[in-house]
C-alpha positions in Angstrom: 89.7 63.5 46.6 93.3 62.9 47.7 94.9 60.1 45.7 96.5 58.8 48.9 93.9 59.5 51.6 95.0 58.9 55.3 93.6 55.8 56.8 93.1 54.7 60.4 94.2 51.5 62.2 91.5 49.3 60.7 91.9 50.5 57.2 89.0 52.9 56.9 89.7 56.4 55.4 90.0 58.9 58.2 87.3 61.5 57.6 88.5 63.5 60.6 84.9 64.4 61.6 85.9 65.1 65.2 83.3 65.4 68.0 79.7 66.0 66.9 78.8 69.6 67.7 75.2 69.4 69.1 75.0 73.1 69.8 75.9 73.9 66.1 73.3 71.3 64.9 70.5 72.8 67.1 71.3 76.3 65.8 71.2 75.1 62.2 67.9 73.3 62.9 66.4 76.7 63.7 68.1 78.7 60.9 66.6 79.3 57.6 68.4 80.4 54.5 66.2 82.4 52.0 66.0 81.1 48.5 65.6 82.6 45.0 64.6 81.1 41.7 67.6 80.3 39.4 66.4 80.6 35.8 69.4 78.8 34.6 68.9 75.8 36.8 65.0 76.0 36.7 65.1 75.4 40.4 64.8 77.2 43.8 68.3 77.6 45.2 69.5 79.0 48.7 71.2 82.4 48.7 75.1 82.4 49.1 75.2 78.8 47.9 74.4 77.6 51.4 73.1 74.1 50.5 74.4 73.0 53.9 75.1 75.1 57.1 78.5 73.8 57.8 80.9 76.2 59.7 83.2 76.4 56.6 80.3 77.3 54.2 78.8 79.9 56.7 82.3 81.5 57.2 82.7 81.8 53.4 79.2 83.2 52.9 79.8 85.8 55.6 82.5 87.3 53.5 79.7 88.4 50.9 78.9 92.0 51.5 75.3 91.1 50.9 75.3 88.5 53.7 72.9 89.3 56.5 71.8 87.2 59.5 68.7 88.2 61.3 68.1 87.0 64.9 64.4 86.6 65.7 62.7 86.7 69.1 66.0 87.8 70.6 65.8 88.1 74.4 67.4 91.0 76.4 70.7 90.5 78.1 69.5 91.7 81.4 66.2 91.6 83.3 63.3 92.4 83.4 62.3 89.7 80.8 58.5 90.1 81.3 57.8 92.1 78.2 60.0 89.9 76.1 58.2 86.7 77.3 54.8 88.4 76.8 55.6 89.5 73.2 57.2 86.2 72.3 54.2 84.2 73.5 51.8 86.6 71.8 53.5 86.1 68.4 53.7 82.4 68.9 49.9 82.4 69.7 49.3 84.1 66.4 51.4 81.7 64.5 49.6 78.7 66.0 46.1 80.3 66.0 46.1 81.5 62.4 48.5 79.3 60.5 48.4 75.8 62.0 46.1 74.7 59.3 47.9 76.1 56.2 51.3 75.1 57.7 49.9 71.7 58.8 51.2 72.0 62.3 52.1 68.4 63.5 52.7 69.1 67.2 49.0 68.5 68.1 49.1 65.1 66.4 52.4 64.1 67.7 51.8 65.0 71.3 54.2 68.0 71.9 53.9 71.6 72.4 54.0 73.9 69.3 57.0 76.3 69.0 58.7 78.6 66.6 60.3 77.0 63.6 63.1 79.5 63.1 65.0 81.8 65.3 67.7 82.9 62.8 67.3 83.9 59.1 70.2 84.3 56.5 69.2 86.5 53.6 70.8 89.2 51.3 71.0 92.6 52.9 69.0 94.3 50.2 66.1 91.7 50.6 66.2 92.4 54.4 65.9 96.1 53.8 63.1 95.5 51.4 61.0 93.4 53.8 61.7 95.6 56.9 60.6 98.8 54.9 57.5 96.9 53.7 56.7 95.9 57.3 57.1 99.5 58.4 55.0 100.9 55.5 52.1 98.5 56.4 52.3 99.1 60.1 53.4 95.7 61.1 56.4 96.5 63.5 54.5 95.0 66.5 54.8 91.5 64.9 58.0 92.2 62.9 59.7 88.9 63.9 56.6 86.9 63.2 56.2 88.4 59.8 59.7 87.5 58.9 59.3 83.9 60.3 56.0 83.5 58.4 57.7 84.5 55.2 60.5 82.0 55.9 58.1 79.0 56.7 55.9 79.7 53.7 58.8 80.0 51.4 60.3 76.7 52.7 57.0 74.8 52.3 56.3 76.3 48.8 59.8 75.6 47.4 60.2 72.2 49.0 56.7 70.7 48.8 54.5 72.6 46.5 56.2 74.1 43.4 57.2 70.7 42.3 53.7 69.5 42.1 52.5 72.4 40.0 54.5 71.1 37.0 52.2 69.5 34.3 53.9 66.0 34.6 53.2 65.9 38.2 49.6 67.0 37.8 49.2 63.9 35.4 50.6 61.7 38.2 48.0 63.2 40.6 45.1 62.7 38.3 45.9 59.1 37.6 46.7 57.8 41.0 43.3 56.4 42.0 42.7 54.7 38.8 46.1 53.0 38.6 45.8 52.0 42.3 42.6 50.2 41.5 44.5 48.2 38.8 47.3 47.4 41.2 44.8 45.9 43.7 43.2 43.9 41.0 46.6 42.4 39.9 47.4 41.3 43.4 43.9 39.9 43.9 44.2 37.7 40.7 47.4 36.2 42.0 46.3 36.0 45.6 42.9 34.5 45.6 43.7 31.7 48.1 45.1 34.3 50.6 42.3 36.8 50.2 40.4 35.8 53.4 37.5 34.6 51.4 36.8 31.2 50.1 37.8 31.0 46.3 35.2 30.1 43.8 36.3 26.7 42.6 34.5 27.2 39.1 36.9 30.1 38.3 40.3 28.8 37.4 43.5 30.3 38.9 45.0 33.2 37.1 48.6 33.0 35.7 50.7 36.1 35.1 52.2 35.4 31.6 54.1 38.6 30.9 55.0 41.9 32.4 56.0 44.7 30.0 58.4 47.5 31.3 57.9 50.4 28.9 60.9 52.9 29.2 61.1 56.1 27.1 63.6 54.4 24.9 62.8 50.8 25.0 60.1 48.1 26.1 61.4 45.1 27.8 59.0 42.1 28.2 59.5 39.6 31.0 57.8 36.3 30.3 59.2 33.9 32.9 56.2 32.9 35.1 58.0 32.6 38.4 59.9 36.0 37.9 56.7 37.8 36.9 54.9 36.4 39.9 57.8 37.4 42.3 57.5 41.0 41.1 53.9 41.0 42.2 54.6 39.2 45.5 57.3 41.5 46.5 55.1 44.5 45.6 52.4 43.0 47.8 54.7 42.2 50.7 56.2 45.8 50.6 52.7 47.2 51.2 52.0 44.5 53.7 54.9 45.9 55.8 53.6 49.4 56.0 51.9 50.9 59.1 48.6 49.1 58.8 50.3 45.7 58.2 47.7 45.0 55.6 48.6 45.3 51.9 45.0 46.1 50.8 44.6 48.9 53.4 47.9 50.5 52.8 47.7 50.2 49.0 44.2 51.7 49.0 45.7 54.6 51.0 48.2 55.3 48.1 46.0 57.9 46.3 45.7 59.7 49.6 49.2 61.0 49.4 48.2 62.7 46.1 45.0 64.1 47.8 47.4 65.8 50.1 49.2 67.2 47.1 45.9 68.3 45.7 45.4 70.2 49.0 48.8 71.7 48.5 47.3 73.5 45.4 45.2 75.4 47.9 48.3 76.5 49.9 48.6 79.9 48.4 44.8 80.6 48.8 44.8 79.4 52.4 48.0 81.4 53.2 46.4 84.6 51.8 43.3 83.9 53.9 45.4 83.1 57.0 47.1 86.4 56.7 43.8 88.2 56.2 42.2 86.6 59.2 45.3 87.5 61.4 45.3 91.1 60.3 41.5 91.6 60.8 40.9 89.5 64.0 43.8 91.0 65.9 43.2 94.6 64.8 46.5 94.9 63.0 44.3 96.2 60.2 41.1 98.0 61.0 38.3 97.8 58.5 36.3 100.9 57.9 32.9 101.1 56.2 31.4 98.1 54.5 34.5 97.1 52.4 35.8 93.7 53.7 38.8 93.5 51.4 40.3 97.0 50.9 42.9 97.5 48.2 45.7 98.4 50.8 45.1 95.2 52.7 45.1 93.1 49.5 48.2 94.8 48.4 49.9 94.0 51.7 49.0 90.3 51.5 50.1 90.2 47.8 53.5 91.5 48.9 53.8 88.9 51.7 53.1 86.1 49.2 55.7 87.4 46.8 58.2 87.5 49.5 57.3 83.8 50.1 58.2 83.3 46.4 54.5 82.6 45.5 53.6 84.3 42.2 50.4 86.3 42.5 50.5 87.5 38.9 53.0 88.0 36.0 56.0 90.0 36.7 54.8 92.7 34.2 51.3 92.8 35.6 50.0 96.0 37.2 49.4 96.3 41.0 45.7 96.2 40.3 45.9 92.7 39.0 47.5 91.5 42.1 45.0 93.2 44.2 42.1 91.6 42.3 43.8 88.1 42.4 44.4 88.1 46.1 40.8 89.4 46.7 39.4 86.6 44.7 41.6 84.0 46.6 40.3 85.3 50.0 36.6 85.5 48.9 36.4 82.1 47.2 38.2 80.0 49.8 37.6 78.7 53.4 40.0 77.2 55.9 38.6 74.0 57.6 39.7 74.3 61.3 42.2 71.7 62.5 40.9 69.5 65.2 43.3 69.8 68.2 41.0 68.2 70.7 37.5 66.7 71.1 35.2 65.4 73.7 35.1 61.5 73.3 33.1 59.9 76.0 34.3 56.3 76.7 32.3 53.3 78.2 33.7 53.6 81.8 31.5 50.8 83.1 32.9 48.4 80.5 36.5 49.4 81.0 36.3 49.2 84.7 35.5 45.5 84.5 38.9 44.8 83.2 41.2 47.7 84.3 42.2 49.3 87.6 40.2 52.3 88.7 43.3 54.3 89.5 44.6 53.8 86.0 41.2 54.7 84.5 41.1 58.0 86.3 44.3 59.2 84.7 42.3 60.0 81.6 39.5 62.4 80.9 36.8 63.1 78.4 38.6 65.7 76.4 41.1 63.9 74.1 43.9 65.8 72.3 44.6 65.2 68.6 47.5 62.8 69.2 45.3 60.6 71.3 42.6 60.7 68.6 45.2 59.7 66.1 46.3 56.7 68.1 42.7 55.5 68.6 42.0 56.1 64.9 44.9 54.1 63.7 44.1 51.1 66.1 40.5 51.1 65.1 41.2 51.2 61.3 44.0 48.8 61.4 42.2 46.1 63.5 38.7 46.8 62.4 37.7 48.0 65.9 35.8 51.2 65.1 32.9 50.4 67.7 35.6 50.5 70.4 37.5 53.5 69.3 36.4 55.6 72.2 37.7 53.0 74.6 41.0 52.8 73.0 41.3 56.7 72.9 40.8 56.5 76.8 43.4 53.7 77.2 46.0 55.6 75.1 45.4 58.7 77.2 45.9 56.9 80.3 49.1 55.2 79.0 50.5 58.5 77.9 50.0 59.8 81.4 51.4 56.9 83.3 54.4 56.3 81.1 56.3 59.3 82.3 55.1 58.8 85.9 56.8 55.3 85.9 59.9 56.1 83.9 63.5 56.8 84.9 63.9 55.1 88.2 67.7 55.4 87.5 68.0 58.8 86.0 65.4 60.8 87.9 64.3 59.0 91.0 63.6 62.2 92.9 60.6 60.7 94.8 62.7 58.3 96.7 66.0 60.1 96.7 66.1 60.3 100.5 64.6 56.8 101.1 66.8 54.6 99.0 67.5 51.0 100.2 70.7 49.2 99.8 69.6 46.6 97.2 68.2 49.2 95.0 71.5 51.2 95.1 73.5 48.1 94.3 71.3 47.3 91.3 71.4 50.8 90.1 75.2 51.0 90.5 75.6 47.7 88.5 74.0 49.0 85.4 75.1 52.7 85.6 78.7 51.5 86.1 78.4 49.2 83.0 77.1 52.1 80.9 80.3 54.1 82.0 82.5 51.2 80.9 83.5 50.0 84.4 84.3 46.4 84.4 83.0 43.7 86.9 85.9 42.1 88.7 83.9 39.5 90.8 80.5 38.1 90.4 78.7 36.0 93.0 75.3 34.1 92.8 73.2 31.4 94.3 70.8 29.1 92.5 67.3 28.1 93.4 67.2 25.0 95.7 71.0 25.1 96.6 72.7 26.7 99.6 76.1 27.2 98.0 77.2 30.6 96.8 79.2 30.5 93.5 81.8 33.0 92.6 83.3 34.1 89.2 86.6 36.1 89.0 88.3 35.2 85.8 88.0 37.7 82.9 86.2 35.8 80.2 83.0 34.9 82.1 82.9 38.4 83.7 83.2 40.0 80.2 80.4 37.8 78.8 78.2 38.7 81.8 79.0 42.4 81.2 78.1 42.3 77.5 74.9 40.4 78.1 73.8 43.0 80.7 74.8 45.9 78.6 72.9 44.4 75.6 69.9 43.8 77.7 69.8 47.2 79.1 70.0 48.8 75.8 67.4 46.6 74.1 65.1 46.3 77.1 65.2 49.9 78.5 61.5 49.7 79.4 62.4 46.8 81.7 65.5 48.3 83.3 64.7 51.9 83.8 61.0 52.0 84.8 58.6 50.7 87.4 61.2 48.8 89.4 59.7 49.6 92.7 56.1 48.9 93.8 54.4 52.1 92.7 50.9 53.5 93.0 49.7 56.4 90.8 46.6 58.4 91.7 44.9 61.5 90.3 43.6 64.1 92.8 40.5 66.2 92.4 42.6 69.2 91.3 44.2 67.3 88.4 47.6 66.6 89.9 49.2 63.3 90.2 50.4 61.4 93.4 53.1 58.9 92.9 54.1 56.7 95.8 56.9 54.1 96.0 57.3 51.3 98.4 60.9 50.6 99.5 61.3 47.2 97.8 61.4 45.9 94.3 58.2 44.8 92.6 57.8 41.2 91.9 57.9 40.4 88.1 54.2 39.8 87.7 53.3 42.9 89.9 54.7 45.5 87.5 52.3 47.8 85.6 53.1 46.6 82.1 52.2 42.9 83.1 49.0 44.0 84.8 47.9 46.2 81.9 48.6 43.5 79.2 46.4 41.0 81.2 43.7 43.6 81.5 43.6 44.4 77.9 43.9 40.8 76.7 41.0 39.9 78.9 39.1 43.0 77.5 39.7 41.9 73.9 38.9 38.1 74.5 35.5 39.3 75.9 34.7 42.2 73.9 36.2 41.1 70.5 35.6 37.3 70.7 37.4 35.1 68.2 35.4 34.1 65.1 34.3 30.5 64.7 37.4 29.4 62.6 39.8 31.8 64.2 42.2 29.2 65.7 44.9 31.6 66.9 43.1 34.8 68.1 46.0 35.5 70.5 48.3 36.5 67.5 45.8 39.2 66.7 45.3 40.3 70.4 49.0 40.5 71.0 49.4 42.7 67.8 46.7 45.1 69.1 48.2 45.5 72.4 51.8 45.9 71.0 50.5 48.5 68.5 48.8 50.5 71.3 51.9 50.5 73.5 54.2 51.5 70.7 51.9 54.3 69.5 51.6 55.5 73.2 55.4 55.7 73.5 55.5 53.2 76.3 58.7 51.8 74.8 60.4 55.2 75.0 60.2 55.5 71.1 57.9 54.5 68.3 60.9 53.6 66.1 61.1 49.9 67.3 60.4 46.7 65.6 56.8 45.6 66.1 57.9 42.0 66.3 59.9 42.9 69.3 57.1 44.6 71.0 54.8 41.6 70.3 57.3 39.3 72.0 57.4 41.6 75.0 53.6 41.5 75.3 53.7 37.7 75.0 56.3 37.6 77.8 54.4 39.9 80.0 51.1 38.0 79.5 52.9 34.7 80.4 54.0 36.3 83.6 50.6 37.4 84.5 49.2 33.9 83.9 52.0 32.2 85.8 51.5 34.3 89.0 
């Protein structure tokens, strides 16, 4: 680093980052650099030393005579585009249909459409020629781009998520997770008897933590201060209490599950081999003849694809017959459990209609996609509401539908574009102008019960109003940019949606969020009544409602503080009760 770096006007070192290049970032997101195993480093490394895809590194790498960039699914420059679209969609359908389980496709559970992971590959020219010749030799040219992408995805998953766990020390970590988690739960229970939710046995004296031994590879340090040792355990408990289920016992009990996922990763190469086999057979890319289900040539092809993915099928010196035998055994001895992408989940319509509006209930349907099932499963497990899981699945589905129909009164607003009214335009201009940095030069207002109109023109009060409005608009986007006008949403018989706006603002208590919170609160109060000594059930009900709204993306993002969401739910509920 420069001994005298240049600093800006506030003293920070000027990194000269410039304007962020979103186009370059997007391109890098869909570009994969092939890797190789570095014997010296004992690690998988990217070719051409491309640990990052900065313009400088890429320019330097491009000088290497071995550098080659392959564009996948490249569209023609001029129409017709029909054949390209058909071919691209076909290859995407194969990727999703046959590899969603082995690649653990997340789109179904996160609520977006699946797509290609890579559109550009960087690899040595000799490796490209080796793979393209292999594709040609085995008759895979119709799905050439898909084969390259499958190799890239498999290589990335294997080198980043799986090879690490095949080490012996990591295997020990996996094997001991469940046993050690049980010990951790027992430790917290011994120091947490009075907060366990059960009446403590008064005949059993309270436990005291006298000492903790920290055993390092070169030294053992014992901590014997009672308060400090207790704080270690309490902070450990509080950490797990802040995880998704907000319950230290539930989240700590889930700790071994992450290693169960790693145990499943050991099946990756077997499932990958089987996925290739299923795709080749079911699409007719390889046609079986006679009674032989795993012919040598097909096994040899799959072995080659696995090795391009950096997965060892056999020792380097092993004959081809050993690889064929190994792949055949992997395929015969393993099965792929189908991923659930949707399921029929009947809800109790009569029960829900006692609390919720009929038009809102009709936004959902019996078939629930995986992301909806995931939301309902989370709510049911976290709040012990398994008997009502189908109802929450329907509510989540209806929320997901209505959230985008009510959004963006400022940014989209096409439905009332030709029918705007003056006060709406004034309100919209106020907030959009503030977002652009335009200052307020005058502010007039009236107070309830008074006839006088007051006016502010000096800069300081106007500045404070500007900052307050900008902060509120940023933090409370769900209030400012959705459901401003009285709106009705209906589902037609053909499945389409009708959205109608009245040409005036809603009253605060008339908005959908307020009505929904009241409906769900009434539902919980009646269907999940408080226990005898549950003095503040509202805290639990508000948390349930907030969690459902967050997971259903009602707040535009799931990355918000749950305490904020709970306070919004309380505010909306108070509005509904005061109307």
